[in-house]
Residue frames relative to the residue before (quaternion, step in Angstrom):
aa qw qx qy qz dx dy dz
M 1.0000 0.0000 0.0000 0.0000 0.00 0.00 0.00
R 0.3346 -0.7463 0.5439 0.1877 3.57 -0.82 1.03
S 0.3535 -0.7108 0.5574 0.2431 3.55 -1.02 0.71
T 0.4466 -0.6767 0.5197 0.2694 3.53 -1.17 0.62
F 0.3779 -0.7298 0.5286 0.2123 3.56 -0.88 0.95
H 0.0589 -0.7791 0.6241 -0.0029 3.58 -0.82 1.04
P 0.3053 -0.8024 0.4766 0.1891 3.61 -0.07 1.24
I 0.6552 0.5069 -0.3403 0.4449 3.61 0.92 -0.75
R 0.6611 0.4923 -0.3100 0.4738 3.57 0.93 -0.84
T 0.6321 0.5420 -0.3341 0.4416 3.56 1.03 -0.76
I 0.6939 0.4701 -0.2739 0.4717 3.56 0.96 -0.86
T 0.7819 0.3307 -0.1813 0.4963 3.59 0.78 -0.93
S 0.6414 -0.4379 0.3620 0.5156 3.57 0.26 -1.27
S 0.6478 -0.5202 0.3685 0.4171 3.56 -1.22 -0.12
K 0.6974 0.4310 -0.2748 0.5023 3.61 1.21 -0.22
P 0.4524 -0.6771 0.4950 0.3030 3.61 -0.88 0.86
K 0.2487 -0.7958 0.5416 0.1076 3.55 -1.03 0.85
V 0.3743 0.7572 -0.4762 0.2447 3.59 1.25 0.07
A 0.6668 0.5022 -0.3172 0.4501 3.61 0.81 -0.94
G 0.6513 0.5125 -0.3154 0.4623 3.57 0.96 -0.80
Y 0.6421 0.5204 -0.3135 0.4675 3.55 1.02 -0.83
L 0.6616 0.4988 -0.3087 0.4671 3.58 0.89 -0.92
N 0.6478 0.5163 -0.3203 0.4596 3.59 0.92 -0.84
R 0.6428 0.5046 -0.3269 0.4747 3.59 1.01 -0.75
K 0.6591 0.5074 -0.3110 0.4597 3.59 0.94 -0.89
L 0.6660 0.5209 -0.3022 0.4402 3.59 1.02 -0.80
Q 0.5223 0.6180 -0.4172 0.4138 3.60 1.25 -0.12
D 0.6120 0.5196 -0.3360 0.4925 3.58 1.23 -0.50
P 0.4333 -0.7400 0.4452 0.2580 3.64 -0.48 1.17
V 0.6372 0.5197 -0.3358 0.4595 3.62 1.01 -0.72
Y 0.6618 0.4916 -0.2992 0.4805 3.59 0.93 -0.91
R 0.6486 0.5267 -0.3173 0.4487 3.58 0.93 -0.93
D 0.6517 0.5177 -0.3167 0.4549 3.60 0.91 -0.89
R 0.6689 0.4900 -0.2963 0.4740 3.58 0.91 -0.93
F 0.6417 0.5297 -0.3175 0.4548 3.60 0.95 -0.88
E 0.6845 0.4919 -0.2934 0.4511 3.59 0.84 -0.97
K 0.6560 0.5023 -0.3160 0.4664 3.59 0.97 -0.78
E 0.6933 0.4620 -0.2806 0.4767 3.58 0.88 -0.90
Y 0.6300 0.5318 -0.3424 0.4505 3.60 1.02 -0.70
A 0.6203 0.5365 -0.3427 0.4582 3.59 1.03 -0.73
V 0.6354 0.5135 -0.3200 0.4798 3.59 1.03 -0.80
F 0.6354 0.5293 -0.3171 0.4644 3.58 0.96 -0.88
Q 0.6621 0.5101 -0.3075 0.4548 3.59 0.89 -0.90
L 0.6402 0.5237 -0.3209 0.4614 3.59 0.99 -0.80
E 0.6464 0.5095 -0.3167 0.4716 3.58 0.93 -0.87
V 0.6598 0.5126 -0.3107 0.4533 3.58 0.90 -0.92
Q 0.6297 0.5334 -0.3406 0.4505 3.60 0.95 -0.78
I 0.6657 0.4912 -0.2998 0.4750 3.57 0.94 -0.88
L 0.6762 0.4985 -0.2971 0.4539 3.58 0.86 -0.95
L 0.6483 0.5051 -0.3223 0.4698 3.61 1.01 -0.74
A 0.6395 0.5099 -0.3250 0.4748 3.59 1.03 -0.77
M 0.6305 0.5150 -0.3293 0.4784 3.59 1.04 -0.73
E 0.6529 0.5200 -0.3087 0.4561 3.56 0.93 -0.90
K 0.6309 0.5466 -0.3256 0.4440 3.57 0.99 -0.85
R 0.7179 0.4156 -0.2321 0.5080 3.58 1.08 -0.77
G 0.4367 -0.6947 0.4615 0.3371 3.57 1.25 -0.29
W 0.4193 0.7373 -0.4306 0.3084 3.57 1.22 0.50
T 0.3186 -0.6867 0.6216 0.2015 3.48 -1.33 0.56
F 0.6896 -0.4180 0.3548 0.4731 3.58 -1.30 -0.02
T 0.6249 0.5470 -0.3337 0.4459 3.58 1.04 -0.78
D 0.6475 0.5185 -0.3175 0.4595 3.59 0.95 -0.88
L 0.6698 0.4877 -0.2993 0.4732 3.57 0.91 -0.92
A 0.6322 0.5399 -0.3360 0.4427 3.59 0.94 -0.84
K 0.6496 0.5086 -0.3181 0.4671 3.59 0.93 -0.86
A 0.6834 0.4942 -0.2898 0.4525 3.58 0.90 -0.93
V 0.6934 0.4580 -0.2645 0.4893 3.58 1.09 -0.71
G 0.3978 -0.7142 0.4822 0.3148 3.59 1.14 -0.60
T 0.5901 0.5176 -0.3875 0.4834 3.55 1.00 0.85
S 0.6246 -0.5443 0.3953 0.3967 3.56 -1.26 -0.06
K 0.6191 -0.5286 0.4306 0.3897 3.54 -1.28 0.46
G 0.6086 0.5761 -0.3425 0.4247 3.58 1.07 -0.73
N 0.6444 0.5117 -0.3220 0.4683 3.59 1.00 -0.81
I 0.6668 0.4895 -0.3067 0.4709 3.59 0.93 -0.90
S 0.6440 0.5282 -0.3145 0.4553 3.56 0.93 -0.91
R 0.6522 0.5059 -0.3065 0.4741 3.58 0.95 -0.88
D 0.6854 0.5058 -0.2947 0.4330 3.58 0.84 -0.98
L 0.7792 0.3505 -0.1733 0.4899 3.59 1.00 -0.80
S 0.5798 0.5726 -0.3813 0.4366 3.57 1.16 0.53
G 0.8951 -0.1142 0.0615 0.4266 3.51 -0.82 1.11
G 0.7746 -0.3982 0.2083 0.4450 3.57 0.67 1.05
R 0.5154 0.6700 -0.4096 0.3430 3.57 1.19 0.27
I 0.3800 0.7174 -0.4970 0.3066 3.59 1.23 0.20
N 0.5869 0.5971 -0.3724 0.4005 3.59 1.14 -0.51
S 0.6331 0.5065 -0.3524 0.4674 3.61 1.22 -0.17
A 0.5286 0.6205 -0.4141 0.4051 3.60 1.27 -0.17
T 0.4707 -0.6670 0.4946 0.2982 3.57 -1.05 0.70
V 0.6327 -0.5080 0.4133 0.4133 3.55 -1.26 0.34
T 0.6107 0.5518 -0.3461 0.4503 3.57 1.06 -0.72
R 0.6747 0.4751 -0.3062 0.4746 3.60 0.88 -0.89
L 0.6386 0.5230 -0.3321 0.4564 3.61 0.95 -0.80
T 0.6391 0.5162 -0.3164 0.4743 3.57 1.04 -0.79
R 0.6641 0.4954 -0.3020 0.4715 3.59 0.98 -0.84
I 0.6147 0.5304 -0.3382 0.4758 3.60 1.07 -0.73
A 0.6550 0.5082 -0.3071 0.4674 3.57 0.90 -0.94
D 0.6490 0.5202 -0.3154 0.4567 3.60 0.87 -0.94
A 0.6674 0.5142 -0.3016 0.4463 3.57 0.89 -0.95
L 0.7218 0.4222 -0.2294 0.4982 3.57 1.12 -0.70
G 0.5197 -0.6541 0.4079 0.3683 3.58 1.27 0.11
L 0.5505 0.5859 -0.3892 0.4497 3.54 1.20 0.61
R 0.3280 -0.7039 0.5832 0.2383 3.53 -1.33 0.01
F 0.2668 -0.7562 0.5787 0.1486 3.57 -0.78 1.03
L 0.0870 -0.8094 0.5807 0.0139 3.57 -0.74 1.06
P 0.1313 -0.7491 0.6437 0.0850 3.58 -0.24 1.17
L 0.0012 0.8497 -0.5170 0.1035 3.53 -0.49 1.18
F 0.1796 -0.7435 0.6348 0.1094 3.54 -0.89 0.96
V 0.0099 -0.7931 0.6086 -0.0228 3.57 -0.87 0.96
P 0.5934 -0.5612 0.4187 0.3971 3.58 -1.14 0.51
K 0.5328 -0.6072 0.4718 0.3531 3.57 -1.13 0.61
M 0.2242 0.7295 -0.6175 0.1904 3.52 -0.90 1.06
T 0.6478 -0.4960 0.3722 0.4425 3.56 -1.21 0.11
D 0.6467 -0.5170 0.3865 0.4063 3.54 -1.23 0.41
A 0.6428 0.5313 -0.3276 0.4442 3.58 0.98 -0.81
E 0.6531 0.5014 -0.3129 0.4735 3.60 0.96 -0.84
L 0.6544 0.5116 -0.3054 0.4656 3.57 0.95 -0.89
E 0.6451 0.5224 -0.3234 0.4543 3.58 0.93 -0.85
L 0.6390 0.5222 -0.3283 0.4595 3.60 0.97 -0.79
K 0.6670 0.4974 -0.3029 0.4648 3.58 0.93 -0.87
I 0.6494 0.5087 -0.3174 0.4677 3.58 0.96 -0.81
R 0.6478 0.5130 -0.3172 0.4653 3.59 0.92 -0.87
A 0.6311 0.5322 -0.3283 0.4590 3.60 1.02 -0.79
L 0.6577 0.5061 -0.3038 0.4680 3.58 1.02 -0.79
L 0.6686 0.5280 -0.2961 0.4320 3.55 1.01 -0.83
V 0.7152 0.4211 -0.2637 0.4915 3.60 1.06 -0.63
A 0.5430 0.6431 -0.3935 0.3697 3.60 1.25 -0.27
């Protein structure tokens, strides 16, 4: 039986180190803050794109439903640029997709604490 050559494993080791590297980087408060802000933007884009996919919509379809140009939708949903969209546009995008956009301020707490509070609200 021939073994498969894995250049990355050969150079580094047999165990991936990406998670360890990310965890080390997240120890830096400045890096962690930037990561969390950008990740939230990424999650918002993914939610919109998944809702579009579920409906079988293109950027053009969403633009028509929102009452804007395809260029605006394309710009908003490309590479973390949703953060330049206004709350009004995000609300209109959500409405067009049959969703509700909730801009929400919450007290600072750990993700685990926040998740528990959100789950409690959802079952109430």
